[in-house]
C-alpha positions in Angstrom: -14.0 11.5 21.5 -13.8 8.2 19.4 -13.0 6.3 22.8 -15.7 8.6 25.2 -18.0 7.3 22.2 -17.7 3.3 23.0 -14.8 2.7 20.1 -11.9 0.7 21.6 -10.8 -1.4 18.2 -8.9 0.2 15.7 -7.9 -1.3 12.3 -6.9 -0.5 8.7 -4.5 0.5 6.0 -2.7 3.8 6.6 -3.5 7.1 4.3 -1.5 10.2 4.0 -4.6 12.1 4.8 -4.9 10.1 8.0 -1.6 10.0 8.8 -1.6 12.3 12.0 -4.7 10.2 13.0 -3.3 6.9 12.5 0.0 8.2 14.6 -1.8 9.2 17.6 -4.1 6.1 17.3 -0.7 4.3 17.3 0.5 5.9 20.2 -2.4 5.9 22.3 -4.8 2.9 21.8 -3.1 -0.2 23.5 -1.1 -2.7 21.1 -3.7 -4.8 20.8 -6.6 -2.8 20.1 -5.0 -1.2 17.1 -4.0 -3.7 14.1 -2.4 -2.7 10.9 -4.0 -4.9 8.4 -2.6 -6.7 5.3 -5.4 -4.8 3.2 -9.1 -3.0 3.7 -11.0 -6.0 3.2 -9.1 -7.9 5.4 -9.4 -5.1 8.3 -13.4 -5.0 7.8 -13.3 -8.9 8.7 -11.3 -8.1 11.8 -13.1 -5.2 12.7 -16.4 -7.8 12.2 -14.9 -10.5 14.6 -14.1 -7.8 16.9 -17.8 -6.5 17.0 -18.9 -10.5 17.3 -16.6 -10.2 20.2 -17.8 -7.4 21.8 -21.0 -5.9 20.9 -19.1 -3.0 20.7 -18.3 -0.5 17.3 -15.1 -1.1 15.9 -13.0 1.7 13.6 -11.8 0.7 10.2 -9.6 3.6 8.3 -8.4 3.8 4.8 -7.9 5.9 1.8 -10.6 5.8 -0.5 -8.3 4.4 -3.3 -8.8 1.0 -1.0 -12.5 1.4 -0.8 -12.7 -1.4 -3.6 -10.8 -3.8 -1.8 -13.4 -3.7 1.1 -16.5 -3.9 -0.7 -16.7 -7.5 -0.8 -16.7 -7.8 3.0 -18.8 -4.6 3.7 -21.5 -5.8 1.2 -21.4 -9.6 2.1 -20.6 -9.6 5.8 -21.4 -6.6 7.4 -24.7 -5.2 5.5 -27.8 -4.9 7.3 -29.0 -7.5 4.8 -26.4 -9.9 5.8 -25.2 -10.4 9.7 -26.1 -6.4 10.2 -22.7 -5.7 11.7 -22.2 -1.6 12.9 -18.6 -0.5 12.4 -16.9 3.1 11.7 -15.4 3.7 8.6 -12.7 6.2 8.2 -12.1 7.3 4.3 -9.2 9.9 3.8 -10.9 11.7 0.3 -8.0 11.6 -2.0 -8.8 13.4 -5.0 -11.4 15.6 -3.9 -13.2 17.6 -6.8 -11.7 20.8 -6.9 -8.5 19.9 -5.7 -5.2 18.7 -7.1 -3.8 15.2 -6.8 -1.9 12.9 -8.3 -3.5 10.9 -11.5 -4.5 7.4 -10.0 -7.1 9.4 -7.3 -8.4 11.9 -9.4 -11.3 9.3 -10.7 -11.5 7.9 -7.1 -12.0 11.2 -5.6 -15.1 12.1 -8.0 -17.2 8.9 -7.4 -16.4 8.1 -3.6 -19.7 9.7 -2.3 -21.8 8.6 -5.5 -20.0 4.9 -4.6 -21.1 4.8 -0.8 -24.5 6.0 -2.2 -24.8 3.2 -4.4 -23.7 0.4 -1.5 -26.4 2.1 0.8 -23.9 3.4 3.5 -24.7 6.4 5.7 -22.0 9.0 5.5 -21.0 12.4 6.7 -17.4 14.3 5.5 -15.1 16.8 8.2 -12.8 19.2 6.8 -10.6 21.6 8.0 -13.8 24.2 8.5 -15.6 21.4 10.1 -15.9 22.8 13.7 -18.9 20.1 14.9 -16.6 16.9 14.7 -18.7 15.5 18.2 -21.8 16.3 16.9 -20.6 14.9 13.3 -19.3 11.4 15.4 -22.5 11.1 17.6 -24.6 11.1 14.6 -23.0 8.5 12.5 -22.4 6.3 16.0 -26.2 6.4 16.8 -27.1 5.7 12.8 -24.5 2.6 13.3 -26.1 1.5 16.5 -29.5 1.9 16.2 -29.1 0.6 12.3 -26.7 -2.1 12.7 -25.2 -1.3 9.8 -22.0 0.3 8.6 -21.5 4.3 8.2 -18.7 6.1 6.5 -16.9 9.2 8.1 -15.5 10.9 4.7 -11.9 12.7 6.0 -10.7 16.0 3.9 -7.2 17.1 3.3 -5.8 19.0 6.2 -8.3 18.0 8.5 -5.7 16.9 11.3 -3.5 18.9 13.0 0.2 17.4 12.7 0.9 15.1 15.8 4.3 14.2 17.1 4.8 10.7 17.8 6.2 9.2 21.0 8.2 6.3 18.2 11.8 6.3 18.8 13.3 4.9 15.3 16.5 3.0 16.0 17.2 1.9 12.6 21.1 0.4 12.3 23.1 2.9 10.8 24.9 0.1 8.6 21.3 -0.3 6.2 20.9 1.0 3.2 18.3 3.7 2.1 16.0 2.4 -0.4 16.8 4.5 -2.8 20.8 3.4 -2.6 19.5 0.1 -2.9 17.3 0.8 -6.3 20.6 2.8 -7.4 22.6 -0.5 -7.3 19.8 -2.3 -8.9 19.7 -0.1 -11.7 23.1 -0.1 -12.3 22.7 -4.0 -12.7 20.1 -4.1 -15.1 20.8 -4.3 -18.7 19.7 -2.0 -21.3 16.6 -5.0 -22.6 15.6 -5.5 -19.2 12.0 -5.0 -18.2 11.1 -3.2 -14.6 7.8 -2.9 -13.0 7.8 -0.8 -9.8 5.1 -1.1 -7.1 3.3 2.3 -5.9 4.8 5.0 -3.9 8.5 5.9 -3.1 10.4 3.2 -5.4 8.7 4.4 -8.5 9.0 8.2 -7.7 12.8 7.3 -6.6 13.4 5.3 -10.0 12.1 7.9 -12.2 14.1 10.4 -10.8 17.6 8.2 -11.0 16.3 7.5 -14.5 16.3 11.2 -15.5 19.3 12.4 -13.2 21.0 9.8 -16.0 19.0 10.8 -18.7 18.4 7.0 -19.2 15.0 7.6 -20.3 11.8 6.2 -19.1 10.6 3.3 -21.6 12.1 -0.1 -19.3 10.1 1.2 -16.6 6.2 0.6 -15.7 5.4 2.8 -12.8 2.5 1.4 -10.9 1.1 4.4 -9.7 -2.0 3.0 -8.2 -3.8 -0.5 -7.5 -1.2 -1.0 -4.3 -0.4 -4.8 -4.1 -0.7 -6.0 -8.2 2.3 -4.8 -9.5 4.2 -8.5 -9.2 1.1 -9.8 -11.4 1.2 -7.1 -14.0 5.1 -8.0 -14.3 4.1 -11.8 -14.2 1.5 -11.2 -17.3 4.7 -9.6 -18.8 7.1 -12.2 -18.5 4.8 -14.4 -19.3 4.9 -13.1 -23.0 8.3 -11.8 -23.5 10.2 -14.8 -22.0 13.1 -13.4 -23.9 13.7 -10.5 -21.5 14.6 -10.3 -18.2 11.2 -9.0 -16.3 12.4 -7.5 -12.9 9.3 -6.7 -10.2 10.2 -4.0 -8.2 7.7 -4.6 -5.0 7.4 -3.4 -1.3 7.3 -5.0 1.5 3.4 -3.6 2.5 2.4 -4.0 -1.0 3.2 -7.8 -0.8 1.5 -8.4 2.4 -1.4 -6.7 1.3 -2.1 -9.4 -1.5 0.6 -12.2 -0.3 -1.7 -14.9 -2.1 -0.1 -13.7 -5.4 3.3 -15.4 -4.3 2.2 -18.9 -4.6 0.7 -18.0 -8.3 4.1 -16.5 -9.1 5.7 -19.2 -7.7 3.8 -22.0 -9.6 3.4 -20.1 -12.9 5.9 -17.5 -13.5 8.6 -18.1 -16.6 12.4 -18.3 -15.7 13.1 -14.9 -16.5 10.6 -13.5 -13.3 13.0 -11.7 -11.2 11.3 -10.6 -8.0 12.5 -7.4 -5.7 10.9 -6.9 -2.5 12.6 -3.8 -0.9 11.2 -4.2 3.0 11.5 -1.6 5.0 8.9 -2.4 7.6 7.1 0.8 6.6 4.2 2.1 5.1 6.7 4.9 3.9 4.6 7.4 1.5 1.7 7.2 3.6 3.5 8.6 7.0 5.9 5.7 7.6 3.4 3.6 10.0 4.7 0.0 10.6 4.3 -3.2 8.9 5.0 -6.8 9.4 7.6 -6.9 7.0 10.7 -7.1 9.4 8.9 -9.4 11.5 8.4 -11.9 8.7 10.9 -13.8 6.5 9.7 -12.8 2.8 12.6 -14.7 1.2 11.4 -18.2 3.0 7.7 -17.6 2.0 8.7 -17.2 -1.3 10.6 -20.4 -1.3 7.8 -22.1 0.2 5.5 -20.6 -2.5 7.4 -22.1 -5.2 10.0 -20.0 -5.9 13.2 -21.7 -7.7 15.3 -19.9 -5.4 15.2 -17.0 -2.8 17.2 -15.1 -0.7 17.2 -12.1 1.9 20.3 -9.2 1.9 20.7 -6.7 4.4 23.6 -4.9 3.7 25.3 -3.0 0.6 28.1 -5.7 0.3 25.4 -8.4 0.1 23.5 -6.5 -2.2 26.1 -5.8 -4.6 27.5 -9.6 -4.4 23.6 -11.0 -5.1 23.4 -9.7 -8.4 25.0 -12.3 -10.5 22.8 -14.5 -8.8 19.8 -12.5 -9.3 20.9 -11.7 -13.4 22.3 -15.5 -13.9 19.7 -17.9 -12.1 16.7 -19.1 -13.8 13.6 -18.0 -11.7 11.1 -17.4 -10.7 13.5 -15.7 -8.1 12.5 -13.3 -4.8 15.3 -11.4 -3.2 14.4 -9.2 -0.3 16.4 -6.3 0.2 16.4 -4.7 3.8 16.7 -1.1 4.2 15.9 2.0 6.8 12.4 3.4 6.3 12.4 7.2 5.2 13.2 9.2 2.0 14.6 12.7 0.7 12.1 15.4 1.7 13.0 17.1 -1.7 11.8 13.7 -3.8 9.7 14.5 -6.5 6.6 12.7 -8.7 6.9 11.6 -12.2 6.4 14.3 -14.6 5.1 12.2 -17.3 1.6 11.3 -17.3 0.4 7.5 -16.8 -0.9 7.3 -20.3 2.5 8.6 -21.6 4.6 6.2 -19.6 2.4 3.4 -21.1 3.1 3.9 -24.7 6.4 4.5 -24.3 6.9 1.3 -22.5 5.0 -0.8 -24.8 6.7 0.9 -27.3 10.1 -0.5 -26.0 8.6 -3.8 -25.4 6.6 -4.4 -28.4 9.8 -3.6 -30.7 
């Protein structure tokens, strides 16, 4: 239906509510017409460039939590009062009022439609009970075309039927899982060490590892939202708590989303800052869609950005051998740990609220 309506170019950041749509696009759209962007704002800019070059309406997909990243280019580039560039925004509605969701999605879900209206973006919603998809799309595309403006299609939970991807996963058997790597790292940390972990699977796995070992959760700040920003949370802590080692456990998708952060860390971080990037080349927590993580060398990029030293490890033995370097060398350091994608099917979520996590964490580091 989208292609029949003239939508040929697709870009964005994957979302769990849109994972079946994204898998379908990845299989059926030519690679040059589908780009998983670094962040939502970049996706809007990429879509704008596509329209300028073709005159067609591109589609930008995102989770509603990523709408904040896109506001500036939407309002200062694509808006009818600036360059007047039409595009279809497909937004997964996490935290929809009346439905249970994780704490970081509740407020963003509640204010989504009001935010779109404040931005003067025409929008329509679809869900599992919507049967007039063609009519909705036709109306939105007409508004985008006639008004030369962005429009939004808000997608509710369980809208899309499951799609089985044709992609064949050829991960090397000798690669670690992310959870195996995290267990090795946590075993190596001292009681006084501070841990800041990124949103997604890493924080969930760290929470379960600590719980199973009855270690308590006061050492860890689990960044449940604000994707791409945990490294600067850790930087802010490290600059004040220079007498304690601060380990930032990051992900490839998060690093790529705000890669400029590496240059700030490389030039401003204190010697206690230790950056660990778990790289599986995928947006694992929203469906396993690819990043360019395994196509670039994050360790080399960090060194070029001013980190004192960096290295890449690919196997369990290499990780174990690199622990002394990570613990004893002066930072800022970055260690890129390449792992296979995927997680346990029975992986749970933190059972403590973000506020409780913050209070216990601060009590620990302020003592």
